[in-house]
MOPAC internal coordinates of N, CA, C and O (Angstrom, degrees):
PM7 1SCF
backbone

  N    0.0000 0     0.00 0     0.00 0    0    0    0
  C    1.4413 1     0.00 0     0.00 0    1    0    0
  C    1.5390 1   109.32 1     0.00 0    2    1    0
  O    1.2310 1   120.84 1   132.87 1    3    2    1
  N    1.3298 1   116.00 1   -47.13 1    3    2    1
  C    1.4258 1   122.08 1  -177.50 1    5    3    2
  C    1.5699 1   109.18 1   -65.82 1    6    5    3
  O    1.2310 1   121.19 1   142.33 1    7    6    5
  N    1.3645 1   115.34 1   -37.67 1    7    6    5
  C    1.4295 1   119.96 1   178.96 1    9    7    6
  C    1.5410 1   111.72 1   -64.41 1   10    9    7
  O    1.2310 1   120.31 1   142.36 1   11   10    9
  N    1.2976 1   117.01 1   -37.64 1   11   10    9
  C    1.4627 1   120.05 1   177.66 1   13   11   10
  C    1.4672 1   112.10 1   -68.06 1   14   13   11
  O    1.2310 1   120.42 1   138.37 1   15   14   13
  N    1.3531 1   116.80 1   -41.63 1   15   14   13
  C    1.4673 1   120.32 1   178.33 1   17   15   14
  C    1.5635 1   110.64 1   -63.47 1   18   17   15
  O    1.2310 1   121.47 1   137.90 1   19   18   17
  N    1.3476 1   114.79 1   -42.10 1   19   18   17
  C    1.4554 1   119.77 1   179.03 1   21   19   18
  C    1.5242 1   109.18 1   -63.36 1   22   21   19
  O    1.2310 1   119.82 1   135.53 1   23   22   21
  N    1.3483 1   117.96 1   -44.47 1   23   22   21
  C    1.4936 1   121.82 1   178.89 1   25   23   22
  C    1.5287 1   110.75 1   -62.22 1   26   25   23
  O    1.2310 1   119.95 1   138.47 1   27   26   25
  N    1.3172 1   117.70 1   -41.53 1   27   26   25
  C    1.4492 1   121.16 1   177.66 1   29   27   26
  C    1.5172 1   112.06 1   -63.59 1   30   29   27
  O    1.2310 1   121.02 1   136.70 1   31   30   29
  N    1.2966 1   115.65 1   -43.30 1   31   30   29
  C    1.5212 1   118.69 1   176.08 1   33   31   30
  C    1.4901 1   111.70 1   -62.81 1   34   33   31
  O    1.2310 1   120.14 1   137.81 1   35   34   33
  N    1.3400 1   117.33 1   -42.19 1   35   34   33
  C    1.4533 1   121.34 1   179.63 1   37   35   34
  C    1.5334 1   110.90 1   -64.28 1   38   37   35
  O    1.2310 1   120.06 1   139.64 1   39   38   37
  N    1.3150 1   117.48 1   -40.36 1   39   38   37
  C    1.4265 1   121.74 1   176.91 1   41   39   38
  C    1.4955 1   112.31 1   -65.11 1   42   41   39
  O    1.2310 1   120.10 1   139.82 1   43   42   41
  N    1.3318 1   117.41 1   -40.18 1   43   42   41
  C    1.4124 1   121.97 1   178.66 1   45   43   42
  C    1.5614 1   110.32 1   -64.71 1   46   45   43
  O    1.2310 1   120.77 1   135.87 1   47   46   45
  N    1.2895 1   116.14 1   -44.13 1   47   46   45
  C    1.4950 1   121.87 1   177.24 1   49   47   46
  C    1.5165 1   108.88 1   -61.30 1   50   49   47
  O    1.2310 1   118.66 1   138.35 1   51   50   49
  N    1.3711 1   120.16 1   -41.65 1   51   50   49
  C    1.4280 1   122.61 1   178.47 1   53   51   50
  C    1.5147 1   113.09 1   -62.71 1   54   53   51
  O    1.2310 1   121.32 1   136.28 1   55   54   53
  N    1.3286 1   115.07 1   -43.72 1   55   54   53
  C    1.4850 1   120.00 1   178.57 1   57   55   54
  C    1.5205 1   111.24 1   -66.02 1   58   57   55
  O    1.2310 1   120.00 1   139.65 1   59   58   57
  N    1.2941 1   117.61 1   -40.35 1   59   58   57
  C    1.4777 1   120.88 1   178.04 1   61   59   58
  C    1.5108 1   109.86 1   -64.27 1   62   61   59
  O    1.2310 1   119.63 1   139.71 1   63   62   61
  N    1.3002 1   118.31 1   -40.29 1   63   62   61
  C    1.4682 1   119.58 1  -179.26 1   65   63   62
  C    1.5221 1   109.76 1   -70.68 1   66   65   63
  O    1.2310 1   118.80 1   145.96 1   67   66   65
  N    1.3212 1   119.89 1   -34.04 1   67   66   65
  C    1.4733 1   119.75 1   176.03 1   69   67   66
  C    1.5266 1   111.28 1   -66.31 1   70   69   67
  O    1.2310 1   120.73 1   141.41 1   71   70   69
  N    1.3332 1   116.21 1   -38.59 1   71   70   69
  C    1.4923 1   117.55 1   177.78 1   73   71   70
  C    1.5106 1   109.70 1   -66.98 1   74   73   71
  O    1.2310 1   119.73 1   139.36 1   75   74   73
  N    1.3285 1   118.12 1   -40.64 1   75   74   73
  C    1.4443 1   121.87 1   178.48 1   77   75   74
  C    1.5363 1   111.09 1   -61.79 1   78   77   75
  O    1.2310 1   119.92 1   135.14 1   79   78   77
  N    1.2844 1   117.75 1   -44.86 1   79   78   77
  C    1.4745 1   119.89 1  -179.80 1   81   79   78
  C    1.5210 1   109.57 1   -65.96 1   82   81   79
  O    1.2310 1   119.95 1   139.69 1   83   82   81
  N    1.3190 1   117.70 1   -40.31 1   83   82   81
  C    1.4583 1   120.38 1   177.95 1   85   83   82
  C    1.5575 1   112.06 1   -61.98 1   86   85   83
  O    1.2310 1   119.63 1   141.21 1   87   86   85
  N    1.2814 1   118.31 1   -38.79 1   87   86   85
  C    1.4488 1   121.09 1  -178.58 1   89   87   86
  C    1.5358 1   108.92 1   -71.44 1   90   89   87
  O    1.2310 1   120.50 1   141.07 1   91   90   89
  N    1.3155 1   116.64 1   -38.93 1   91   90   89
  C    1.4589 1   121.54 1  -179.37 1   93   91   90
  C    1.5564 1   110.47 1   -65.98 1   94   93   91
  O    1.2310 1   122.12 1   138.52 1   95   94   93
  N    1.3569 1   113.55 1   -41.48 1   95   94   93
  C    1.4837 1   117.80 1   176.75 1   97   95   94
  C    1.5405 1   111.90 1   -64.65 1   98   97   95
  O    1.2310 1   120.80 1   140.72 1   99   98   97
  N    1.3122 1   116.08 1   -39.28 1   99   98   97
  C    1.4856 1   118.51 1   179.48 1  101   99   98
  C    1.5393 1   109.97 1   -68.91 1  102  101   99
  O    1.2310 1   120.31 1   141.57 1  103  102  101
  N    1.3247 1   117.01 1   -38.43 1  103  102  101
  C    1.4530 1   119.40 1   177.44 1  105  103  102
  C    1.5302 1   111.37 1   -68.02 1  106  105  103
  O    1.2310 1   119.73 1   143.98 1  107  106  105
  N    1.2977 1   118.13 1   -36.02 1  107  106  105
  C    1.4495 1   121.23 1   175.98 1  109  107  106
  C    1.5209 1   111.90 1   -66.31 1  110  109  107
  O    1.2310 1   119.37 1   142.13 1  111  110  109
  N    1.3221 1   118.81 1   -37.87 1  111  110  109
  C    1.4584 1   123.72 1   177.86 1  113  111  110
  C    1.5433 1   110.70 1   -64.86 1  114  113  111
  O    1.2310 1   121.37 1   134.77 1  115  114  113
  N    1.3367 1   114.98 1   -45.23 1  115  114  113
  C    1.4436 1   118.87 1   179.23 1  117  115  114
  C    1.5002 1   112.02 1   -65.31 1  118  117  115
  O    1.2310 1   121.69 1   138.23 1  119  118  117
  N    1.3254 1   114.37 1   -41.77 1  119  118  117
  C    1.4528 1   119.41 1  -179.61 1  121  119  118
  C    1.5391 1   111.94 1   -66.27 1  122  121  119
  O    1.2310 1   120.25 1   139.17 1  123  122  121
  N    1.3414 1   117.13 1   -40.83 1  123  122  121
  C    1.4794 1   120.88 1   176.35 1  125  123  122
  C    1.5077 1   110.99 1   -62.75 1  126  125  123
  O    1.2310 1   119.30 1   142.27 1  127  126  125
  N    1.3024 1   118.93 1   -37.73 1  127  126  125
  C    1.4643 1   121.87 1  -178.18 1  129  127  126
  C    1.5342 1   111.00 1   -70.95 1  130  129  127
  O    1.2310 1   119.48 1   151.67 1  131  130  129
  N    1.2967 1   118.60 1   -28.33 1  131  130  129
  C    1.4362 1   120.56 1  -177.24 1  133  131  130
  C    1.5042 1   116.10 1   -94.34 1  134  133  131
  O    1.2310 1   119.98 1   170.30 1  135  134  133
  N    1.3519 1   117.64 1    -9.70 1  135  134  133
  C    1.4605 1   121.85 1  -173.53 1  137  135  134
  C    1.5323 1   110.39 1   -61.22 1  138  137  135
  O    1.2310 1   120.02 1   136.88 1  139  138  137
  N    1.3352 1   117.56 1   -43.12 1  139  138  137
  C    1.4520 1   121.21 1  -176.99 1  141  139  138
  C    1.5350 1   112.25 1   -67.28 1  142  141  139
  O    1.2310 1   120.54 1   147.52 1  143  142  141
  N    1.2885 1   116.57 1   -32.48 1  143  142  141
  C    1.4368 1   120.48 1  -174.84 1  145  143  142
  C    1.5361 1   113.56 1   -81.40 1  146  145  143
  O    1.2310 1   120.27 1   135.27 1  147  146  145
  N    1.3557 1   117.10 1   -44.73 1  147  146  145
  C    1.4479 1   121.36 1  -172.48 1  149  147  146
  C    1.5363 1   113.30 1  -121.43 1  150  149  147
  O    1.2310 1   118.90 1   179.61 1  151  150  149
  N    1.2779 1   119.70 1    -0.39 1  151  150  149
  C    1.4585 1   120.91 1  -177.42 1  153  151  150
  C    1.5018 1   113.48 1    89.53 1  154  153  151
  O    1.2310 1   120.74 1    -5.60 1  155  154  153
  N    1.3209 1   116.19 1   174.40 1  155  154  153
  C    1.4378 1   121.20 1  -171.97 1  157  155  154
  C    1.5692 1   109.32 1   -69.61 1  158  157  155
  O    1.2310 1   121.26 1   131.97 1  159  158  157
  N    1.3566 1   115.19 1   -48.03 1  159  158  157
  C    1.4073 1   118.76 1  -173.48 1  161  159  158
  C    1.5864 1   109.79 1   -70.24 1  162  161  159
  O    1.2310 1   120.68 1   141.13 1  163  162  161
  N    1.3026 1   116.31 1   -38.87 1  163  162  161
  C    1.4622 1   119.40 1   175.76 1  165  163  162
  C    1.4684 1   115.56 1   -63.09 1  166  165  163
  O    1.2310 1   121.54 1   139.66 1  167  166  165
  N    1.3760 1   114.66 1   -40.34 1  167  166  165
  C    1.4746 1   120.30 1   177.48 1  169  167  166
  C    1.4823 1   112.25 1   -64.32 1  170  169  167
  O    1.2310 1   120.95 1   138.95 1  171  170  169
  N    1.3320 1   115.79 1   -41.05 1  171  170  169
  C    1.4729 1   121.11 1   179.81 1  173  171  170
  C    1.5620 1   109.41 1   -67.03 1  174  173  171
  O    1.2310 1   120.14 1   143.00 1  175  174  173
  N    1.3119 1   117.33 1   -37.00 1  175  174  173
  C    1.4776 1   119.89 1  -179.65 1  177  175  174
  C    1.5143 1   109.85 1   -69.53 1  178  177  175
  O    1.2310 1   120.66 1   136.74 1  179  178  177
  N    1.3207 1   116.34 1   -43.26 1  179  178  177
  C    1.4915 1   119.33 1  -177.66 1  181  179  178
  C    1.5226 1   108.40 1   -67.89 1  182  181  179
  O    1.2310 1   119.47 1   139.58 1  183  182  181
  N    1.3274 1   118.62 1   -40.42 1  183  182  181
  C    1.4888 1   120.03 1   178.66 1  185  183  182
  C    1.5457 1   109.78 1   -63.96 1  186  185  183
  O    1.2310 1   119.89 1   135.36 1  187  186  185
  N    1.3025 1   117.81 1   -44.64 1  187  186  185
  C    1.4297 1   118.72 1   177.79 1  189  187  186
  C    1.4950 1   114.57 1   -60.38 1  190  189  187
  O    1.2310 1   122.03 1   139.24 1  191  190  189
  N    1.3562 1   113.73 1   -40.76 1  191  190  189
  C    1.4915 1   120.57 1   177.00 1  193  191  190
  C    1.5272 1   110.27 1   -61.72 1  194  193  191
  O    1.2310 1   120.14 1   136.56 1  195  194  193
  N    1.3045 1   117.33 1   -43.44 1  195  194  193
  C    1.4469 1   121.31 1  -179.40 1  197  195  194
  C    1.5429 1   111.63 1   -63.22 1  198  197  195
  O    1.2310 1   120.97 1   138.29 1  199  198  197
  N    1.3164 1   115.75 1   -41.71 1  199  198  197
  C    1.4738 1   119.46 1  -176.56 1  201  199  198
  C    1.5203 1   113.30 1   -82.77 1  202  201  199
  O    1.2310 1   120.47 1   161.86 1  203  202  201
  N    1.3264 1   116.70 1   -18.14 1  203  202  201
  C    1.4807 1   118.53 1   177.04 1  205  203  202
  C    1.5272 1   112.47 1   -94.94 1  206  205  203
  O    1.2310 1   119.91 1   159.00 1  207  206  205
  N    1.3022 1   117.77 1   -21.00 1  207  206  205
  C    1.4513 1   121.43 1  -175.18 1  209  207  206
  C    1.5681 1   111.57 1   -65.99 1  210  209  207
  O    1.2310 1   121.75 1   139.07 1  211  210  209
  N    1.3300 1   114.26 1   -40.93 1  211  210  209
  C    1.4207 1   117.39 1  -178.53 1  213  211  210
  C    1.5207 1   116.39 1   -63.27 1  214  213  211
  O    1.2310 1   119.87 1   127.50 1  215  214  213
  N    1.3425 1   117.84 1   -52.50 1  215  214  213
  C    1.5021 1   117.90 1   175.94 1  217  215  214
  C    1.5179 1   114.12 1   -63.23 1  218  217  215
  O    1.2310 1   120.19 1   143.14 1  219  218  217
  N    1.3122 1   117.23 1   -36.86 1  219  218  217
  C    1.4978 1   118.89 1   177.80 1  221  219  218
  C    1.5147 1   112.14 1   -65.67 1  222  221  219
  O    1.2310 1   120.54 1   138.06 1  223  222  221
  N    1.3333 1   116.56 1   -41.94 1  223  222  221
  C    1.4287 1   121.47 1   175.44 1  225  223  222
  C    1.5019 1   111.09 1   -61.79 1  226  225  223
  O    1.2310 1   120.30 1   132.55 1  227  226  225
  N    1.3012 1   117.04 1   -47.45 1  227  226  225
  C    1.4865 1   119.07 1   177.85 1  229  227  226
  C    1.5135 1   112.80 1   -60.28 1  230  229  227
  O    1.2310 1   120.97 1   140.22 1  231  230  229
  N    1.3432 1   115.75 1   -39.78 1  231  230  229
  C    1.4479 1   118.67 1   178.33 1  233  231  230
  C    1.5358 1   112.16 1   -63.70 1  234  233  231
  O    1.2310 1   120.05 1   139.75 1  235  234  233
  N    1.3314 1   117.52 1   -40.25 1  235  234  233
  C    1.4356 1   120.43 1   178.39 1  237  235  234
  C    1.5137 1   111.26 1   -67.22 1  238  237  235
  O    1.2310 1   120.66 1   139.65 1  239  238  237
  N    1.3388 1   116.35 1   -40.35 1  239  238  237
  C    1.4702 1   117.73 1   178.79 1  241  239  238
  C    1.5377 1   112.58 1   -63.34 1  242  241  239
  O    1.2310 1   121.77 1   137.54 1  243  242  241
  N    1.3256 1   114.22 1   -42.46 1  243  242  241
  C    1.5208 1   116.83 1   179.48 1  245  243  242
  C    1.5026 1   111.23 1   -70.23 1  246  245  243
  O    1.2310 1   119.91 1   147.00 1  247  246  245
  N    1.3171 1   117.78 1   -33.00 1  247  246  245
  C    1.4889 1   118.83 1  -179.37 1  249  247  246
  C    1.4955 1   110.97 1   -70.57 1  250  249  247
  O    1.2310 1   121.03 1   146.63 1  251  250  249
  N    1.3346 1   115.63 1   -33.37 1  251  250  249
  C    1.5022 1   117.33 1  -178.08 1  253  251  250
  C    1.5094 1   110.72 1   -85.24 1  254  253  251
  O    1.2310 1   118.70 1   162.63 1  255  254  253
  N    1.3218 1   120.08 1   -17.37 1  255  254  253
  C    1.4495 1   120.41 1  -172.92 1  257  255  254
  C    1.5025 1   110.40 1   -78.49 1  258  257  255
  O    1.2310 1   117.32 1   141.38 1  259  258  257
  N    1.2921 1   122.71 1   -38.62 1  259  258  257
  C    1.4301 1   122.22 1  -177.08 1  261  259  258
  C    1.5065 1   109.92 1  -114.96 1  262  261  259
  O    1.2310 1   119.39 1   -64.34 1  263  262  261
  N    1.3179 1   118.76 1   115.66 1  263  262  261
  C    1.4581 1   121.62 1   177.14 1  265  263  262
  C    1.5798 1   107.63 1   -71.82 1  266  265  263
  O    1.2310 1   123.52 1   -40.28 1  267  266  265
  N    1.3057 1   110.86 1   139.72 1  267  266  265
  C    1.5119 1   116.81 1   178.33 1  269  267  266
  C    1.5179 1   109.47 1  -116.38 1  270  269  267
  O    1.2310 1   122.69 1   -31.47 1  271  270  269
  N    1.3354 1   112.45 1   148.53 1  271  270  269
  C    1.4205 1   118.57 1   172.18 1  273  271  270
  C    1.5406 1   108.01 1   -83.84 1  274  273  271
  O    1.2310 1   120.54 1   -41.37 1  275  274  273
  N    1.2743 1   116.57 1   138.63 1  275  274  273
  C    1.4655 1   117.01 1  -178.41 1  277  275  274
  C    1.5046 1   112.70 1   -65.43 1  278  277  275
  O    1.2310 1   119.38 1   -25.94 1  279  278  277
  N    1.2760 1   118.79 1   154.06 1  279  278  277
  C    1.4414 1   123.41 1  -176.17 1  281  279  278
  C    1.4962 1   109.30 1   -66.34 1  282  281  279
  O    1.2310 1   120.69 1   143.43 1  283  282  281
  N    1.3458 1   116.28 1   -36.57 1  283  282  281
  C    1.4970 1   120.72 1   179.35 1  285  283  282
  C    1.5270 1   109.80 1   -60.49 1  286  285  283
  O    1.2310 1   121.38 1   133.31 1  287  286  285
  N    1.3672 1   114.97 1   -46.69 1  287  286  285
  C    1.4438 1   119.41 1  -174.52 1  289  287  286
  C    1.5581 1   109.92 1   -69.00 1  290  289  287
  O    1.2310 1   120.65 1   144.54 1  291  290  289
  N    1.3094 1   116.35 1   -35.46 1  291  290  289
  C    1.4680 1   119.76 1  -177.88 1  293  291  290
  C    1.5561 1   109.36 1   -70.59 1  294  293  291
  O    1.2310 1   120.28 1   146.98 1  295  294  293
  N    1.3432 1   117.07 1   -33.02 1  295  294  293
  C    1.4526 1   120.46 1   176.65 1  297  295  294
  C    1.5037 1   111.03 1   -69.45 1  298  297  295
  O    1.2310 1   121.53 1   143.18 1  299  298  297
  N    1.3065 1   114.68 1   -36.82 1  299  298  297
  C    1.4706 1   118.93 1  -179.89 1  301  299  298
  C    1.4811 1   112.99 1   -72.13 1  302  301  299
  O    1.2310 1   120.16 1   146.24 1  303  302  301
  N    1.3231 1   117.29 1   -33.76 1  303  302  301
  C    1.4801 1   120.80 1  -174.99 1  305  303  302
  C    1.5207 1   110.71 1   -79.48 1  306  305  303
  O    1.2310 1   118.48 1   157.30 1  307  306  305
  N    1.2986 1   120.50 1   -22.70 1  307  306  305
  C    1.4593 1   121.36 1  -177.23 1  309  307  306
  C    1.5355 1   107.08 1   -74.30 1  310  309  307
  O    1.2310 1   119.78 1   -49.91 1  311  310  309
  N    1.3124 1   118.03 1   130.09 1  311  310  309
  C    1.4680 1   122.01 1  -175.25 1  313  311  310
  C    1.5034 1   113.55 1   -77.50 1  314  313  311
  O    1.2310 1   118.87 1   159.47 1  315  314  313
  N    1.3059 1   119.76 1   -20.53 1  315  314  313
  C    1.4190 1   122.57 1  -176.14 1  317  315  314
  C    1.5319 1   112.86 1   -90.66 1  318  317  315
  O    1.2310 1   120.60 1   177.76 1  319  318  317
  N    1.2902 1   116.47 1    -2.24 1  319  318  317
  C    1.4496 1   119.41 1  -174.23 1  321  319  318
  C    1.5987 1   110.10 1   -85.96 1  322  321  319
  O    1.2310 1   119.74 1   -53.10 1  323  322  321
  N    1.3053 1   118.10 1   126.90 1  323  322  321
  C    1.4452 1   119.99 1   175.54 1  325  323  322
  C    1.5206 1   110.58 1   -74.07 1  326  325  323
  O    1.2310 1   119.57 1   169.40 1  327  326  325
  N    1.3378 1   118.43 1   -10.60 1  327  326  325
  C    1.4615 1   120.63 1   179.27 1  329  327  326
  C    1.4888 1   109.92 1   -66.90 1  330  329  327
  O    1.2310 1   120.41 1   145.47 1  331  330  329
  N    1.3547 1   116.82 1   -34.53 1  331  330  329
  C    1.4806 1   121.00 1   179.87 1  333  331  330
  C    1.5399 1   109.62 1   -61.65 1  334  333  331
  O    1.2310 1   120.00 1   137.77 1  335  334  333
  N    1.3124 1   117.61 1   -42.23 1  335  334  333
  C    1.4628 1   122.43 1   179.56 1  337  335  334
  C    1.5375 1   110.97 1   -64.72 1  338  337  335
  O    1.2310 1   122.02 1   136.22 1  339  338  337
  N    1.2996 1   113.75 1   -43.78 1  339  338  337
  C    1.4702 1   119.06 1  -179.62 1  341  339  338
  C    1.5088 1   112.09 1   -63.58 1  342  341  339
  O    1.2310 1   121.74 1   131.92 1  343  342  341
  N    1.3676 1   114.28 1   -48.08 1  343  342  341
  C    1.4427 1   118.56 1  -178.34 1  345  343  342
  C    1.5739 1   111.47 1   -68.38 1  346  345  343
  O    1.2310 1   121.44 1   145.04 1  347  346  345
  N    1.3441 1   114.85 1   -34.96 1  347  346  345
  C    1.4445 1   116.53 1   176.34 1  349  347  346
  C    1.5101 1   114.27 1   -65.80 1  350  349  347
  O    1.2310 1   121.31 1   140.80 1  351  350  349
  N    1.3694 1   115.10 1   -39.20 1  351  350  349
  C    1.4463 1   118.95 1   177.22 1  353  351  350
  C    1.5551 1   110.52 1   -66.86 1  354  353  351
  O    1.2310 1   120.34 1   143.24 1  355  354  353
  N    1.2947 1   116.96 1   -36.76 1  355  354  353
  C    1.4147 1   120.06 1   179.23 1  357  355  354
  C    1.5336 1   112.47 1   -69.69 1  358  357  355
  O    1.2310 1   120.83 1   143.97 1  359  358  357
  N    1.3541 1   116.02 1   -36.03 1  359  358  357
  C    1.4486 1   119.69 1   176.83 1  361  359  358
  C    1.5415 1   110.97 1   -68.29 1  362  361  359
  O    1.2310 1   120.12 1   141.29 1  363  362  361
  N    1.3293 1   117.37 1   -38.71 1  363  362  361
  C    1.4504 1   119.12 1   179.15 1  365  363  362
  C    1.5225 1   109.84 1   -69.51 1  366  365  363
  O    1.2310 1   119.80 1   143.77 1  367  366  365
  N    1.3481 1   117.98 1   -36.23 1  367  366  365
  C    1.4487 1   120.00 1   177.08 1  369  367  366
  C    1.5380 1   111.19 1   -64.34 1  370  369  367
  O    1.2310 1   120.55 1   138.10 1  371  370  369
  N    1.3538 1   116.56 1   -41.90 1  371  370  369
  C    1.4655 1   117.82 1   176.39 1  373  371  370
  C    1.5059 1   113.50 1   -64.26 1  374  373  371
  O    1.2310 1   121.64 1   138.43 1  375  374  373
  N    1.3227 1   114.46 1   -41.57 1  375  374  373
  C    1.4870 1   118.65 1   179.72 1  377  375  374
  C    1.5052 1   109.70 1   -63.50 1  378  377  375
  O    1.2310 1   119.54 1   137.79 1  379  378  377
  N    1.3243 1   118.49 1   -42.21 1  379  378  377
  C    1.4455 1   120.65 1   178.45 1  381  379  378
  C    1.5230 1   111.94 1   -64.61 1  382  381  379
  O    1.2310 1   120.07 1   141.87 1  383  382  381
  N    1.3385 1   117.46 1   -38.13 1  383  382  381
  C    1.4741 1   119.84 1   179.29 1  385  383  382
  C    1.4951 1   111.50 1   -66.03 1  386  385  383
  O    1.2310 1   120.10 1   141.77 1  387  386  385
  N    1.3379 1   117.42 1   -38.23 1  387  386  385
  C    1.4575 1   120.35 1  -175.10 1  389  387  386
  C    1.5603 1   112.64 1   -82.61 1  390  389  387
  O    1.2310 1   120.87 1   149.36 1  391  390  389
  N    1.3330 1   115.95 1   -30.64 1  391  390  389
  C    1.4311 1   120.63 1  -176.44 1  393  391  390
  C    1.5204 1   113.51 1   -93.98 1  394  393  391
  O    1.2310 1   120.43 1   176.03 1  395  394  393
  N    1.2981 1   116.78 1    -3.97 1  395  394  393
  C    1.4823 1   119.13 1  -178.18 1  397  395  394
  C    1.5072 1   107.70 1   -70.55 1  398  397  395
  O    1.2310 1   120.96 1   -41.63 1  399  398  397
  N    1.2876 1   115.76 1   138.37 1  399  398  397
  C    1.4984 1   120.57 1  -179.81 1  401  399  398
  C    1.5289 1   106.69 1   -77.45 1  402  401  399
  O    1.2310 1   122.72 1   -46.66 1  403  402  401
  N    1.3146 1   112.40 1   133.34 1  403  402  401
  C    1.4785 1   115.25 1   177.88 1  405  403  402
  C    1.5330 1   108.29 1   -90.15 1  406  405  403
  O    1.2310 1   122.37 1   -47.89 1  407  406  405
  N    1.3295 1   113.06 1   132.11 1  407  406  405
  C    1.4807 1   121.12 1  -179.24 1  409  407  406
  C    1.5109 1   107.90 1   -93.60 1  410  409  407
  O    1.2310 1   122.07 1   -41.07 1  411  410  409
  N    1.3034 1   113.65 1   138.93 1  411  410  409
  C    1.4520 1   119.28 1   177.63 1  413  411  410
  C    1.5258 1   108.01 1   -91.16 1  414  413  411
  O    1.2310 1   122.22 1   -42.05 1  415  414  413
  N    1.2889 1   113.35 1   137.95 1  415  414  413
  C    1.4856 1   117.08 1   175.00 1  417  415  414
  C    1.5419 1   108.42 1  -100.00 1  418  417  415
  O    1.2310 1   120.56 1   -61.65 1  419  418  417
  N    1.2767 1   116.54 1   118.35 1  419  418  417
  C    1.4809 1   119.61 1  -178.54 1  421  419  418
  C    1.4800 1   110.16 1   -99.21 1  422  421  419
  O    1.2310 1   120.10 1   180.00 1  423  422  421

């Protein structure tokens, strides 16, 4: 069992390193092709923009696609959570402190 887990981990690391080397080689090829046209710094900036635009765009699409309930609201809505009682008591205490009429001492 341990040998299979170790072999799976080793295979996963091997595949990850192959993907990493492939991405680095592609970035180097794009960078080398752009160096003569825009210079070293410009080629590096364009290559970085090309390789960062895809994941950022995918992240934005997935973030906008499914609406999420906030963690705070989900904790408050669950009936078994003691956090709701604590936060409710705190909110009532704040409301009492701010809405309490101040008496003047003459």
